[in-house]
N, C-alpha and C positions, 0 to 999 in steps of 0.2 A: 769747088763747085762752079765758080765763076757765074756770070749773069746768064740766065737761061730763059727761054720762052716756051710756054705751054698753052694749049687751048683752055685747060681748066686747072686751077690750083686750089687744093683743099687744105685748109689749116686744121689739122687734127686727124689722127689716124685711128679713131675709135670705131664703134659699131655703126656710126652714121657716116663717118668720113671715108673709111676704106671701101665700103660697098659703093659709095658714090664714085670713087675712082675706078673701080672695076667696071661698073655699068657705063661710065663715060668712055672707057677704053673699048668696051664691047661695041659701042656705037660709033667707033672710028675717031674719037677725040684723043689727043695727047693729054695725059693727066699726071700731075705731081701731087704727092701728099707730103706735107710738112709736119713732122711729129718730133717733139722734144724727148719723148721717152719711148717705150716699147709700143709696137703696133698692137692694136686691139683695144687700147684705151683702158679706162677703169674697169669695164665689164670683164674683159679677158684677164687682166693682170691683177687687179685688186678689188674685184667686185663679183659679178655673177658666177664666173667659172670656178675660182678657188673656193668660194663660199659653198657652191653646190657639191664640190668634192668633199668638203668638211661635213656637210649635212649627210652625205652618203656614209661617211665614217661614223657619224653619230647614230644614224639609223641602224647600221650594222651592229654597233656596240649595244644599243638598247635591245635589238632583236635577240642577240645571243644571250643577254642577261635574262630576258623575260621568257623566251620561247624555246631555248635549246632543250631543256629536259623533256617538255611535253611533246617535242618533235623527235624524240629518240636520239638526241645528240648529247653525248657526255663530254663535259668540259671540266677543267680545273677552275681555279680562281680566275675571274675575268676582270681585267683592269684596263682603263683607257690611258693612252699616252698622247696628249694633244700635240706634243712636239713632232712625233712620228707622223701623225695625221696631217699636220701642217706641211711637213716636207713633201708628202705625197701630193697635197693640193698645189704646191708650188710647181711640181713637175707637170701636173695637168695644165696649169696656167701657161707655163713655158711652151708646152706642146702646141697650145692654141695660138700663142703669139707667133711662134715659128710658122704655123700654118698660114697666118695672115701674111707673113713675109713671103712665103712661097707663092701665094695668090697674087701678090704684087708683081713678082717676077714673071709668073705665068701670063699675066695680063699686060705686061710691058708698062707698068706704072712706075714712075720714078719716085723713090722715097728719099726725102731730104731731112736729115737729122738737124734739129734746132727749133728755135721759137720763131714762129711767123708773126710778123707785124704788118698791118696794112699801111701803106704809104700813099696810096691813091686807090681809085676804083679798079685799077688794072695792075697794080704792082704790090708785091709782098717782099719785105726785107727779112732776110734770115742771116743774122750776123752782119757781115760786111757786104753780103751779096744781095742783089735785087732780082727777083723773079717777075716776069711779065706774063699776064694772062690775056690771051687774045679774045676769049669768049666770056669767061666768068671766074669769079673767086667764090669759094664756098667756105663758110665759117662753121666748123664743127668742133669747137674747143671744149665742149663738155661741161662737167660740173665737178665739185669737190665737196668733201664733208665740212661741217662747220660746228662750232661750239656755241655756248651762250655766255659770252664774256661779261655781260652786264650783271650777272649774278655770281661771278667768280668761277665760271666753268669754261675758261679758255682751255684750248687743247694744248697740252704740253708733251703729248706722245709718250708719257711715262705712267702717270696715274690717271690722267684724263686722256682717254685715247679715242680713236675713231676705228671704223672697220679696217682702215689701212694698216694700223699697228696690230690690230687683233689677228690679222691674217699672217703675221710673222712671229707671233709669240711662241716661245719654246715650251711653255707650260700654261695650263689653265689656272687662272687666279682662284684662290680659295673663296673669295667673296667678290661678286661682280654685280654692279648696278648698271642697268641699261636705260638711258633716257631716250624715250621715243619707241613706241610699240607699233610702228608700221611694219612693212615687210622686212626691212633690214634688222630692226630691233628684235622682231619675233624669230627670225632665222638664227641670229646669234644667241638668243636665249635657249633655243633648242640645242644648238651645238654645245655650248658651255655647260648646260645642265647635264648632258650626256657624259661629258668628260669630268664631272665631279664638282663643278663650281656651284656655290650657293648663289643662285641668280634672283635678282629683284628687277622686275620689269615695270617701268614708270611711264605713264601716258597722260598727257594733259587733257585730251578729249575724253568723252564719257566711256569709251570702250577701246580695247586694243583692236588693231587692224581697222581703224575708223572709216576707211573708204570702202570697206567691204560690206555686204549685207549683214545686218545685225545678227541674224541666226548663225552665220558663219563665224563671226567674232565670238559668239557665245560658246560654240563648240571648242574653239582653240583655247579660250580662257579656262574652261572647265578641264580640258586635257592638261594644260600647263599646271594648274593648281594641283591636280591629281599627281603630277610628276614632281611636285615640291617646288615649283617656281612661284615666287611671290609676285602676284599681279596687282598693281595699283593703277587704276584708271580713274579719270576725272580728278587728277591731282596736279598741283602746280609746284615745281621746284622753285623755292623762293630764296634759297641761300645755299652756298657751297663753301665748305671749309676744306681747302686742299692742302694736305701735308705731304711729306716726302714719301710716305709708304701707304697712306690711306686717304680717303675722302669721306667727309660727313655731309650728307645732303639733308636739308630741311625741306620737307614737303608740306603743303597746305591742302587740306581736304575738309570741306564742310565747315570752314571757319576755324578749324583746329590744326595744329602743326604737330609733326612727329619727325624723328630723325632716322636716317638710314646710313650706316657706315659700311664702306666697301673698300677692298684693296685696290680696285680699279673701277672707274666709271667709263662706260662706252657710250659715246655720243652718237645717237642714231635719229636725231630730231631734225631731219631735213638736210638739204644740200644747197650750196651756193654755186651759181653759174660762173664760168670763167670768161668774163667780159673785160677784165681789167688789162691794161698794158698791151692791147693788140691793135691799137690805132683806130678804134671805132669813132671817137670824137673827132679826130683829125679828118676822117673821110666823110663824116656826117651820118653814120649808121645810128638810127634811133633805137632806144630801148622802150619797153612797155613800162607801165607804172609798177610792175612787179619785178623789173630788172632783167627780163629776158630780151633777146634781140627781137625786134618787131619784124614780122614777116607777113607777106601776102599768103593766106592759107592755100590758095590755088597753085601758086608758082614757087612759094618759099623764098621769093626775092625780098630783100630788105628795103629800107627806104632809099637806098642807093642803087641805081640801075647797074646791073651786072654783078652785084654782090648778093649772094644768097646765104641762108643759114639753115642748118639742120641739127637734129638731135636735142639733147638736154638744153643747150644754150638758146634754142629757138622756142622753148616753151614746153609746158607739160602736155601729156604725162611724160615724166622723165624715165623712160624705159628703153632698153637697148633695141627691142624689136620695133618700136615706134621710130627710133632713129634710123634703123636700117631701111625701113620702108621709105622714109623721107630722103635718105641718101640716094636710093635708086630712083625715086620720083624726080628729084632735082636734076639728076644727070640726064634724064629723058627730056625734061623741060629745056635744059641748056642745049641739048642736041637738036632742038626744034620739033620734038614730038609733042603729043598732047595726051599725056597719061590721065587716066581717070582720077578724079580728086580723091585724096585720102579721106576716109571716113573715120574721123577721130572718135566717134561714138562707138566704134567697133574695135577699139584697141583692147586686147585682153589684159587682165591683171592676174598675176600669180605670186603667191607666197609659198616658198618651198620648205616650210616647216613640216612637222609630222603631227597630225595629218596635213597634207597640202591644202591650200585654198586657191581656187581659180574661178574667174568670173568674166562675163562679157555683158555689156549693156547696162541696164538700169538695175539698181537695188529696189527692194520693195518700198523702202522709204522714199526714194526718188519718184517712183510711180505714183505714190500717194500725193506727194507734193505737186506733181503735174496733173493731178486729178484725172488720171486715166482709169478707165474701167478695165479690170483685169481679173484673172483667175490664177491661182498658184497650184502647181503640182509638185509634190515632194515624194522622194523615195529614199528610205534609210538604207545604208549599206549593211545594217544588222540583218536585213531581210534578203540580202544578195548572196547567192550560193558561193560565188568565187571569192567574195570578201570573207565569208566565214572560213572557207578553205585556207585562205591566206592569212587569217587572223588580222584582218584590216577592216573591222566592222564600224569604226568610228566615222561619223559624218553622213552626208546625204547628197542627193542631187535636188536642186530646186529650180524649177522653170516657171517664169512669170509670163503668162499668155495674155495677149490682148483679147478681151472678151468678145468683141464683135468680129474681128477678122482672123484671129488665131495666130497673129504674128508673135515672134519671140521678143518680148520687151526686155528681158534680162534672163540670164542663166547663171547659176552658182553651184559650184561643186566643192565639197569638203571630203577628202578621202586620201588614202594612199594613191599616188599616181593621178591626182586631180589635174595636174599640169598637162597630162597627156589626154585624159578623158574629155576635157573641155573643148578640144578642137572640133569635135563633131558639131557642137552647138555654135562654135565660132563660124564654121563653114555654113551652117544652116542660116544663121542670122545675116551673114554677109550676103548670101544669095537670096535673102528674103523668103526662105522656106517657112511655112506655117508649122505649128506644133503638130497638126494633123499629118503633114508630110513627113515629119520626123518619125511619127508612129508607123508610117507605111514601110520604113526600112526595117528589114528583119535583122535583129541583133543576135549574134552568135551566143550560144549558151555552153558553158557558164563563163561569163565575162563581167567585169566591173561595169562595162558600158551598157549592159542591160538595164542598169539603174536609170539611164537617160530615157530609154523607151518606157519604163514604168512611170517615171515622173511625168513624161508627156501624157501618158494615159490618165494619170491622176489629175492633171490639169483639165482633162476632159470629163472627169467624174467617173472613170471606168478602169481604175487600176486593178490588176489581176492578183498580184502577190502580196498585197497588204490589205 
């Protein structure tokens, strides 16, 4: 490689880093991405993409089991093979990673394999070579899974695993306990339940999917219990007895304890950011009290001039699409442009379990905490013609409307395809449309999205189909 000079050097080639490089190149800057593994980062290789491929396989398996006969489809015995589904998911992930490689070549971005370490505000060491940045360095080192070693739940990759190991298993375990019932925990509960595992979902907070609106969490909890997933919310794991072939967890709820024994425990209780051993202290890059890299929210510059940070390592929400927007934003800042500030209150949240959960803005609990005057509009998919035709009647659309001006304070969707349906409301909220203006849009019939129009009407006290 030898010593080289670029306008911008990005450490990390995930969903925040590689878009930053592409946008920098589009703006006429020379850019290099330093990546120690595959391009695409956690999301493409061991996160979003392979997980969604497995969720598709799980949904297909469940659909065939439950709906084939009533839809006039004759099948023999239906069985799931997690190993086959896993191999398909790896192909999908590899395709996406190769797609990122193609984009680097297309946009004339130099990709350097290795671990990047800051040696100054303008230099990065990769192995024995030193790269120089004439304009900026961008830190996009991402995050990783973590265990709870203080109670004996350190990750060994064999019986105490993370999503990383789960995505490469050849077979579904007979008994699986999942610690953490956020998006990752709920998605893997969905997957492994479909492939025959006896799944126990454990969450310390009072309900699963704790950052979502409480009504959304309730729908998923009921759906999971109906499917045979044991759901324990508001419990604390106080002890773990890890053996070679199984783990016994002691959980505490209401002052009483009980034990859960599983062949594997999947840790899904949060992530740790990758700030170690990349030269932050030497250069003077400061961290927040929560351990994220401290950045100016308008420019994403760190405490060191010319050094920026984006993605998970720069703070929550730790979502790929938030990181991508930050990567594009920071490239424009470095190029001397003045992009519109990122509205972190408008970052959507999606959990891709079945049914899916998607949201934008405030939950009803948050609206109450802020003492805002509001009206709620709801429409159940059980009253939606397309949902009935598709046998996807679980869930609802919920719109929280500002009482005085009609603004969308928050919107929440639980349904099949909620991840797609929510974007109408994301666009509306981003552009400050009122609920009344959403109602003015004629929605095609029959569609799942008609539920948005009906929820809008309901918030105005004039729903038609309920």
